[in-house]
SEKE-996730 format. One record per residue: z, y, x of N, C-alpha, C, CB in turn; residue in one letter. Coordinates in pm, whole numbers, plus 50000, padded with zeros to 5 digits. Atoms other than C-alpha are relative to their C-alpha. Glycine has a CB too. Example, Ala and Ser with C-alpha at 12.3 -4.5 7.8 and 13.67 -1.06 7.14 Angstrom:
<tordrens>
500004988150089507804955051230500005012050090501255000349901A/499944988149918507144989451367500735010949923498585004650041S/
</tordrens>
This chain:
<tordrens>
499934987250086500125001049992499895010850093501345001649914M/499964989049916500885024050278498615002750063501054997950104K/501244999049939497605016650453498935005649905499624986950051Q/500984995450103495645022650134500065014449980500214993349867M/499854986050027497235057150087499605009050115501375002649964K/500414994249870496535065550449498445002249992500414990250125I/501425000050017492875056450393499475010449906499574987049956L/500444990650096492645077250081500115013950044500714998349881K/499894986649947494025107850260498905002550102501375002350063R/501054998849907491455102250531498695002549916499914987050093F/501204998250095488715100250251499945014049955500084990549873A/500034986150048489915132850116499695010850093501225003049946S/500244990449887489795150150447498454999450028500904995950136V/501435001049971486225136250506499185008749885499554983850002V/500704992650104485165151050162500015015350030500674997149861V/499904984949964486575185150257499245005450116501375003450027L/500764996249881485185186750604498504999649991500384991650106V/501474999550020481685175250501499485009649911499534987949955S/500394988750086481755201050226499815012750082501055002449891G/499994988749918482325227450491498784999550085501245000850080M/501085001749907479555213650719498725002949913500014985050068V/501154997250094477125212950416499645013149982500234995349876A/500234987650034477705247450319499495008550110501105004949947C/500444993549888477135258150677498614998150028500734996450106T/501495003649976473915239650720499075005949894499804984350000S/500884993550093472505255650399499925014450027500434997749863S/499994986449984473245289650522500695007749895498745004350012G/499384993950104475515296250242501275007550033500254990649905A/498744993749961478765303950404500434992850138501164998349879A/499495005249877480725297550730501094989049965500605011850089E/498995011250048483355277150533500064999949846501545002550060E/499724999250138484265266950177501425002449986499574988049926T/498634998450040487445276050007500364993149884500315013249982K/499555009050100489015249749807500725008649877501014989250070P/499334992950115489915263349450500744989049927498965007949900L/499375010150073491125230349314499754985950065499505000649857Y/500115013949947491775193949433500944990549938500214999750144Q/499075009650073493115163749269499544984950050499865001949823N/500215013149958493405127649407500844990249907500374998750150N/499245007550104495705116249100501254993450059499094989249935F/498695006149954498575106149329501255006149933500145001750153E/498804993950062500925129049144499944998449840500105015950043K/500335004350147499565118148786500644987549968498484998349973T/499485012650037501585091448604498884991849951501085001249899E/501015008850046499635061048534499904999749846500264986450054T/500154999650154498325057548175499795012249938501124994849936G/500264986050049497805095948155498975006050070501165008750008K/500974991549930495485122648267500835014050037498615002649900V/499274988649959496495154248459499985010149877499385006250133P/499734990450115497945181348210498805009749994501415008450021D/500954988549998495215207048317498684993749959499915007650146E/501385003550032492225183748226499725001149855499714986350044F/500484998650136490215189047909499164986549977499095014049978L/500795011350033488985155547783499145001949892500764989349975V/501014997250114485855161147597499864987949902498535003450062L/500105012750073485665124347483500244988350093498644998749933D/500075012149908486515089947629501424996450027499205002850139G/498695004549967489505069847710500425000450143500144987049956G/499674998249855490095083448064501544998450012499495014650056F/498574999149949493475074248216500054996650150500974990049920V/499785002249854494915072448568500524984650005501135011450067V/499565013449966495295037048708500264998350147499014990249956K/499595002549871496745022949017499484986350047501495001050008E/500505011949956494914995349217500344999350148498534998949971E/499805001249860496194983649547500675012150071498724997350061G/499304989349939498465013149594499125014949990500274995450155G/500644988950003495685037949523499685004649849498844998350084N/500084995450154495465059149193498475007049986501395012549958K/501464994750028491955066549045500105003849835498674986950037V/500284996850146490895081648702498934990049944499475015349983L/500975009650039489195053148511499565002649853500564985850018E/500634999150142486815054348204499774986149966498605008649989L/500335013150037486805021748032498664996649970500704996849899P/501345003450014483805000047979499485000049851499834986950063G/500355000550142483675004047607500745012949935500494985349930A/501335002550063482465020247382498895005750091499935006749856P/501184994149926478935029047497499655012449959498854992449991L/500324986750041478605066447481500025008250140501095005649885D/499884990549889478605096147718501425007449988498755010749998S/498734995349996482115108547817500205010250120500904988350008F/499774990649884483355136948020501305008049996498865009750007G/498764992149990486325157348143499675014550075501144991150085V/500054987349925486585194648245501275002950071499675011349909L/498854998249914488755205448523499765011550090500314987750081F/500154990149907489505233148764499755013349936498964996650090G/500084985150052489045271748731498515001649928500175011850138P/501204995150060486355289348522499165007650097500315008349885T/500824993549880483525299848760498525001149951500074990450146E/501334997050044480075314448726498934994950105499875015549977K/500945002249884478325310649061500764999050146498935012450003S/499395001149869478865304449441501294990249996500405014850050D/498975010150026480955272749347499414986350022500585001149858V/500505014549982480705235549437500984991349937499804995650152S/499255009850043482085204549287499754986750081499774998849859V/500185013549929482585170649472500974989049948500245001850154S/499235011250038483925136049383499494986950047500124999749862A/500415014749981483905099149454499974992449875500954992950094R/500045007250122482695076849179499494985950029499135007349897I/500175013749973482675038949162499624994149863501304993550064N/500425007450121480765017548898499454986850040498945007749918G/500615013049965479474982348876498894996749883501204988050009T/501025004750090476204968748720500344986549956498655000350062G/499785013550072476084937648496498804995849950500995000449886K/501395003250030472824921248490499025008250015499864996849890G/500914989549984470174944748420500575013149931498644995849941R/499334989150062472644970048273500765006750110500904995749883R/499314991449891474014998448489500655012349946498985004650107Y/499404987250048476485026748448499185013350054501565000550052P/500504985749956475355064348470501155008350012498985007049898T/498814992549984477605089148607499615012550076501114991950072F/500254987849934477685124648756501225009850008498885006549932G/499114988649995479505157148829499335013149945500455002150146V/500514988250042478945191348683500715012050026499804999249878G/499414986449975479505228448705499585008549887499545006450137V/500324990050111479435258448465500164994549849498515004950020N/499485003150136481085240948176499154987349939499865013649901G/500595011450059479915214547928498485000249985500594998249874Q/501245000350012476535227147887499265007050120499735005249877G/500564993849874475915238248248499084990350076501165004550094G/500825008249909474335219048538500834988550049499455008550120Y/499345014249958474935181848625499114993750083500314990049881K/500645010549892474085159948916500334986049949500645001850161L/499855012450062473615125048779499244988550076499525001249859Q/500575012249947473125090648934499544991849883501014992350087V/500565007850110470905070848697499404986850069498855008749917S/500315011549933470815035548849498854991349920501324992250019P/501015007550071468655021248565498615006250035500295000349843G/501264992349970465835047248662499784999850146500055014949949K/500014998549860466695044149027499645013750049499114990450055K/500224985449980466965082149037501275006250018499285006849885E/499024990749980469085110049134499495012649907500175003250161L/500584989150082468735138148858500885012849996499784994949857E/499394987150037469685174548819499685004249848499475011350101L/500014996550137470335185048462500235013949983500954992749925Y/499724987750045470175218948314500254998949847498905009450038K/499635003250130472115215147994499524985349971499415010549902G/500455014450041470435183747829498574996550060499934998649833D/501545002249952467035187548012500134996850155498945014749974E/500155003149863466145171348341499125011150070499384985850015V/500734989949930465225199948584499444995750131500825011350020A/500575005449875464575178648892500474985950013500415008550125A/499535012949974464775142249004499264995350118499854991049882K/500585005949886464245122049312500374985050013500425007650120V/499595014049978464355084949400501384997550067498984993550082P/498705001649936467755070349468500484985849986501025009649943Y/499605012949999468985036449558501474998549987499524993850115E/498525001450029472535030149409500494986450036500325002549849W/499345013549974474885002749540501124997849905500544998950146K/499015004650106476804984649260501294997050079499464986449915S/498785003549955480464982649326500545007250127499944986750020G/499544991849898480725008549611500145013649952499154999550112E/499654986650038481965043949593498745007650046501405005250068W/500964989949974479315070049569500575015050014499014999249890T/499684986949965479885105049716499155008549939500015002450134M/500854990350067478535133749487500395013950038500064998349849L/499644984949985478405171149561498805008449941500275004350163R/500914991250067476695197849341500605014050015499784995849848L/499594988249985476705233949407499005011549922500145001550146Q/500724988550066475475267149231500375013150077500415001349841V/499524988149919475055297949462498775010749960500144996350183R/500944990750020473335330449430499015000850126500705013049970K/501065000949894470155332849630498915010749986499334986149996A/501034989550013468225365949651500205006049852498434993850025G/499924994850143467275376549287500334988849906498635006749955D/499825010850097468095341749140501164992450054498714990949982G/498865008849963470415312649195499234984850045501164998549857W/500485012049949469955278649369500944990149937499964999650156K/499105012450043471345245649214499574988250087499834995849835V/500235009149890471625220049479501034987949991500135007850140E/499165011850000472945184249496499684988850100499964994549869G/500315011549914473365152849721500854989649960500155002550146K/499125012950024474685116949687499874991450104499674992349876A/500145010349900475345090349940501144989949985499985006250142W/499105009649988477235058849979501315001750083499324990150045T/498864997949902480805062450106500044990150122501354998849925Q/500255006749869480865051250475498795000850064500214987449990G/501254998849947477275059150511499975014650049498894996349897G/500224985549952475815091750656499605010249902498975000350101T/500364989150097475865123150454498845005750029500925010249991E/501254992549963472415138350420500335013450055499065001949878P/499944987549939472075167450636499615012849904499104999150118A/500484990650089470175185850384500274996349842498515001450030A/499705004250154470575188549999498884990449957500005013749892W/500985010650049468795158049832499125004749904500654988549943T/500694995450126467705176949523500385014249972500364990949876I/499544986850017467565212049416499015004649885499955009150140S/500944992650086465855236349167500495015450003499974993649845F/499634984649997465685275549140500275005149854498725009150068D/499654996650131467375290848854499845015949980501464995049972E/500254985250004466245326448736500965005949899498485003649961K/499004994450098468715330948446501444998950063499934991849856K/498685000049961472325339448524500774989249945500585011849969E/499235012750039474635308448505501175007149911500634990150144P/498904998050089477295309848215501254995350082499804991949861A/498755004249933480905308448347500594986649926501115012549996A/499285012950050482745274048295500534992850107499114990549925G/499275008549903484705247748448499134987950055501314994549932R/500655011849943483675217648666500184988849920500454997050130A/499855011650094483305183348516499594987050064499155002049872S/500345013749966482715145448566499574994249877501144992050064I/500735006150118480685124148340499824984650029498525007249977W/500415014849970480215086948281499474994349880501184990950050G/500575007550113478145064648052500184984550048498355004649968Q/499775014649963479425027548084499044990849938501384995649961P/500905008250064476215011947983500094984750030498735004850033Y/499815014149963477114980348169501214993449947500034998850143A/498745005050065480284975747964501104997350124499664985449908N/498965001649895482374978348309500435014350021499454992850139T/499264987149982484825006248394499295008250110501564997550039P/500514990149901483795037748592501175006750058499035010549937I/498844992849945486395052248843499495012450073500844990950098Q/500164988749929486655085748975501145005850076499555008749919F/498884996649910488715100649269499595012350086500404987550093D/500114989049904489145129749510499095011249945499434994750136D/500654988650058487905157949287500225011650081500445002449865L/499704986749932487405191149445499045009049957500014999750153M/500754988850026486165225049348500305009150120500335006349862V/499774991649890485345249649618499155012249979499694993050132A/500804988650003484085284649671498984997750114500855013250015R/501115000349898480675287049866499485014349992498804988649968V/500474986450002478975318849968498465001349958500255006050140G/501454997650043475735334649836499315002450123499805012249900A/500864996549893472755339350048498965011849948499254986550052T/500784989550017470445369250077498514995549954500045007850128K/
</tordrens>
């Protein structure tokens, strides 16, 4: 149990440090400024953090091998989400670790979001073998992505001011692998984003639980 907690703290540090590197490589800022972090270690099992707004779904904190995670059960089959962190409009990023398992030819779908329930979302869609960026309910961009069942996936999404518009950028990679140096997927936004909270999402289409961990919201800088 002690070893598991040490590994989890190390993973949290990796998420934070890699976020700083990613922001610097994109020219957005010299460093990120964490606005919110949660690894669920202080949350009682069977509950969710008090500051969470559960939009729908039976999310609860569970403990496995000394490590606490937020788990979405494998039923019913629908789209479920949680809002967390401060209300922000731009120059903000969200990151998380998410774990799901396929069953036969059925696969979970999951992602992270910014700017509230109807904002932007970075989604892993294993059934399509794609990584997608959503603007509201519409797919704004997509790229091929090979998801690994049963392994933790690292996700990061950010929205930043860029000249006269905004840039929405995302990346995903398997924990333990090499983080992409550049953003994997992006699109240009001309309309000013609406203010909203960060989010996590899950669709348990494989009837298997989806687990979330190491949530972080951070400030990133705009570019000229």
